[in-house]
C-alpha positions in Angstrom: 9.4 -12.2 -1.7 10.7 -15.3 -3.5 9.3 -15.3 -7.1 10.4 -12.4 -9.2 9.4 -11.3 -12.6 11.6 -9.3 -14.9 9.8 -6.4 -16.6 10.7 -3.6 -18.9 9.4 -0.1 -18.6 7.2 0.4 -21.6 5.8 3.9 -20.9 6.1 6.7 -18.4 3.6 9.5 -17.8 4.1 12.5 -15.5 0.5 12.9 -14.2 1.2 15.8 -11.8 4.4 17.3 -10.5 4.6 14.6 -7.8 2.8 11.6 -9.4 4.3 9.5 -12.1 2.8 6.5 -13.9 4.8 3.5 -15.1 3.7 0.8 -17.5 5.5 -2.5 -17.2 5.7 -5.2 -19.9 7.0 -8.7 -19.5 10.5 -9.4 -20.7 9.7 -13.0 -21.3 6.3 -14.6 -21.7 3.2 -13.0 -20.2 2.5 -11.3 -16.9 0.3 -13.3 -14.5 -3.3 -12.2 -14.2 -4.4 -10.2 -11.2 -7.7 -9.1 -9.5 -8.8 -5.6 -8.6 -7.1 -4.4 -5.4 -3.9 -6.3 -6.1 -0.4 -4.9 -5.6 3.1 -5.8 -6.6 6.4 -5.3 -4.8 9.0 -3.4 -7.0 12.6 -4.1 -6.4 14.5 -0.7 -6.4 18.3 -1.1 -6.6 19.6 2.1 -5.0 23.3 2.8 -4.8 23.5 2.2 -1.1 20.9 -0.5 -0.6 17.9 -2.3 -2.3 14.4 -1.4 -1.4 11.2 -3.4 -2.0 8.2 -1.1 -2.2 4.6 -2.1 -2.7 2.4 -0.4 -5.3 -1.2 -1.0 -6.4 -1.9 -2.2 -9.9 -4.3 0.3 -11.5 -5.1 -1.3 -14.9 -8.0 -3.3 -16.0 -7.7 -6.8 -14.5 -9.1 -8.3 -17.7 -6.0 -7.0 -19.6 -2.9 -8.4 -18.0 -0.8 -7.8 -21.0 0.9 -5.0 -19.1 0.9 -3.7 -15.5 0.5 0.0 -14.5 1.4 1.6 -11.2 1.4 5.3 -10.1 4.0 6.6 -7.7 3.9 9.7 -5.6 7.2 11.5 -4.9 7.4 11.5 -1.1 9.0 14.6 0.6 10.7 12.3 3.1 11.5 9.6 0.6 13.9 6.9 1.7 15.0 6.8 -1.9 12.5 4.6 -3.5 10.0 7.1 -4.9 12.9 9.5 -5.8 14.6 6.7 -7.7 11.5 6.0 -9.7 10.8 9.6 -10.4 14.4 10.7 -11.2 16.2 7.7 -12.7 13.8 5.1 -14.2 13.1 5.7 -17.9 11.4 3.9 -20.8 13.4 0.8 -21.7 14.8 0.2 -18.3 14.4 -3.3 -16.7 13.2 -3.9 -13.2 12.3 -6.9 -11.1 8.8 -7.1 -9.5 7.0 -9.7 -7.3 3.9 -11.6 -8.5 0.6 -9.8 -7.7 -0.9 -10.2 -4.3 -4.4 -9.0 -3.2 -5.0 -7.8 0.4 -7.8 -5.4 -0.7 -10.4 -7.2 -2.8 -13.9 -6.2 -3.6 -16.5 -7.9 -1.4 -18.5 -10.3 -3.5 -21.8 -9.9 -1.5 -21.8 -6.1 -1.3 -24.9 -4.5 -2.8 -23.4 -1.0 -3.0 -19.7 0.0 -2.9 -18.5 3.3 -1.4 -14.9 4.0 -2.5 -13.0 6.7 -0.7 -9.5 7.8 -1.8 -7.1 10.3 -0.5 -4.3 11.5 -2.9 -2.3 8.6 -4.3 -4.8 6.3 -2.6 -6.8 6.5 -5.8 -4.6 3.9 -7.5 -6.3 0.6 -6.3 -9.7 2.1 -7.2 -8.7 2.5 -10.9 -8.7 -1.3 -11.1 -11.9 -1.5 -9.0 -13.8 0.7 -11.5 -13.0 -1.5 -14.4 -14.5 -4.5 -12.5 -17.5 -2.7 -11.1 -18.4 -1.2 -14.4 -18.1 -4.6 -16.1 -20.4 -6.1 -13.4 -22.9 -3.2 -13.7 -22.5 -2.8 -9.9 -23.8 0.0 -7.8 -21.0 2.3 -6.5 -19.8 5.8 -5.8 -16.3 7.3 -5.7 -15.1 10.0 -3.3 -11.7 11.5 -4.0 -9.9 14.0 -1.8 -7.0 15.7 -3.5 -5.1 18.9 -4.0 -5.4 20.3 -7.5 -2.1 20.7 -9.3 -0.4 18.3 -7.0 -2.2 15.1 -6.1 -5.1 15.2 -8.5 -4.0 12.3 -10.7 -6.8 11.0 -13.0 -9.5 13.6 -11.8 -10.4 14.7 -15.4 -10.6 11.1 -16.6 -12.7 10.1 -13.6 -15.1 13.0 -13.9 -15.8 12.3 -17.5 -16.0 8.5 -16.9 -18.2 8.4 -13.8 -20.4 11.5 -14.0 -22.6 11.8 -10.9 -20.9 8.8 -9.3 -17.7 10.9 -8.9 -17.4 13.2 -5.9 -14.2 15.3 -5.8 -12.9 17.4 -2.9 -10.1 19.8 -3.8 -8.2 20.9 -0.7 -6.7 23.8 -2.7 -10.2 25.2 -3.1 -11.1 24.7 0.5 -13.3 21.6 -0.2 -13.4 18.9 2.5 -14.7 15.4 2.6 -17.4 15.2 5.3 -16.8 11.8 6.8 -20.0 11.9 8.9 -22.4 12.7 6.1 -20.7 10.4 3.7 -21.8 7.3 5.6 -25.4 8.3 6.6 -28.4 7.2 4.7 -26.6 4.5 2.7 -28.6 1.5 1.4 -28.4 -1.8 3.2 -25.6 -4.0 2.1 -23.3 -1.0 1.5 -19.5 -1.6 2.0 -16.9 1.0 2.5 -13.4 0.9 1.0 -10.7 3.4 2.0 -7.2 4.0 0.7 -5.2 7.1 1.7 -3.5 8.8 4.6 -3.8 7.2 8.1 -5.8 10.1 9.4 -8.5 9.5 6.7 -8.6 5.8 7.6 -8.9 6.5 11.3 -11.6 9.1 10.8 -13.8 7.0 8.5 -13.4 3.9 10.6 -14.4 5.7 13.8 -17.4 7.4 12.1 -18.5 4.0 10.7 -18.2 2.4 14.1 -20.2 5.2 15.7 -23.0 4.7 13.1 -23.1 0.9 13.8 -21.4 -0.3 10.7 -20.0 -3.8 11.3 -16.3 -4.5 10.9 -17.1 -6.8 8.0 -18.4 -3.9 5.9 -15.2 -1.9 6.3 -12.2 -2.5 4.0 -9.0 -0.4 4.0 -5.5 -0.3 2.7 -2.5 1.9 3.4 1.0 1.4 2.1 3.4 3.4 4.2 7.2 3.3 4.3 8.6 2.3 7.7 9.3 5.3 9.9 13.0 5.7 10.9 14.1 5.3 14.5 17.1 4.7 16.7 19.6 1.9 15.7 19.3 -1.3 17.5 20.5 -4.9 17.5 18.5 -8.0 16.8 19.7 -11.5 17.9 18.4 -14.6 16.2 18.1 -17.0 19.1 18.2 -20.2 17.0 21.5 -19.4 15.2 23.0 -16.9 17.6 23.4 -14.4 14.7 23.4 -10.8 15.7 22.2 -8.2 13.1 22.6 -4.5 13.4 19.6 -2.5 12.3 20.4 1.1 11.2 18.0 3.9 12.1 16.8 4.3 8.5 16.4 0.6 7.8 13.5 -1.6 8.9 14.1 -4.8 10.8 12.7 -6.7 7.8 15.2 -5.0 5.5 18.1 -5.8 7.8 17.1 -9.4 8.0 16.8 -9.7 4.2 20.2 -8.0 3.8 21.7 -10.7 6.2 20.2 -13.5 4.0 17.2 -14.2 6.4 14.0 -14.5 4.3 10.8 -13.6 6.1 7.5 -14.0 4.2 5.9 -10.6 3.5 3.4 -8.9 1.3 2.5 -5.3 2.3 5.7 -4.2 4.1 3.5 -1.7 5.9 2.3 -3.4 9.0 -1.2 -4.2 7.9 -1.4 -7.7 6.4 0.2 -9.9 9.1 2.2 -11.9 6.7 5.6 -11.2 8.2 4.6 -11.7 11.9 7.6 -13.0 13.8 7.9 -14.3 17.3 10.3 -12.7 19.8 11.5 -14.0 23.2 12.8 -10.9 24.8 13.9 -7.3 24.5 12.2 -3.9 24.1 9.8 -3.6 21.2 8.2 -0.5 19.6 5.1 -1.8 17.9 4.1 0.2 14.9 1.8 -2.2 13.1 -2.0 -2.0 12.5 -2.6 -5.7 12.7 -1.7 -7.3 16.0 -3.8 -7.1 19.1 -2.3 -6.3 22.6 -2.2 -10.0 23.6 -0.3 -10.9 20.4 2.1 -8.1 20.9 3.4 -9.7 24.0 5.3 -12.3 21.9 4.9 -11.3 18.2 6.1 -8.3 16.2 5.9 -7.2 12.6 9.5 -6.7 11.4 8.4 -4.6 8.4 7.6 -1.6 10.7 8.3 -2.4 14.3 11.6 -1.7 16.0 13.7 -2.8 19.0 15.0 -0.5 21.7 18.4 0.6 23.0 18.4 -1.2 26.3 19.7 -4.5 24.8 19.3 -6.8 21.8 15.9 -7.8 20.5 15.7 -11.6 20.7 13.9 -13.0 17.7 12.6 -16.6 17.5 14.5 -17.2 14.3 
């Protein structure tokens, strides 16, 4: 992430016990415009290290005077969500990246089916502003747990009426993935943001019903899972980099001053794809195919093994 914007926290709202909303205003000039589905990376200067986490922009794209994000406090937080929930206050200054969009609305879709799980509602808040402005045909399905991950439910119910379909896990309500996709009009497109199990289930159901891959759109921001420590060797420079168990390879490279292009930091966009020449690799991405994995890895999520150094083509 090369270009950074300095912003000030203009407002903070505690939406649920685990979901907090932040409004950012530019310190100098104006914030760049963005499109629905965009996200920004937020630089989080923890005491022991700096994290860069990606969060969806949930405001109206027609109003880029401020940016808004919502952050869920993760039980197994590496420190980023806890930092935002427990330390960041109105008036604080942070650095963020410029908006990037890996999850845009499809311009040719005749009907949009939006499916959110928990904090996955955030990109759809910006979607709704654009869809309503276009007078587009759409429906929103939102799976949540009341009193915990039900951010924006009251607002959405009032705003969307019959186009809103809520599923409260605390009340025993479940989203029926099979019925959700049957009988939809031609030209329907499906958009999913939420836990991996929701993505996997809906994509499998859609494939079984004959939906083409071009009609399926999904996004999932997930922190890299920890693993065993390993060593990476940069074959062009000979530099050896130790990667701690709770650091990603990408983070270790950045800490060593090696910049690798990246956007999602969650193994789905392909931006940080890096060649490797040898060593054991634990692939954890959702982007590369098996042939590519023989010589390319995603350092944002994938890890090396213990048998010897991971040889990177850097």
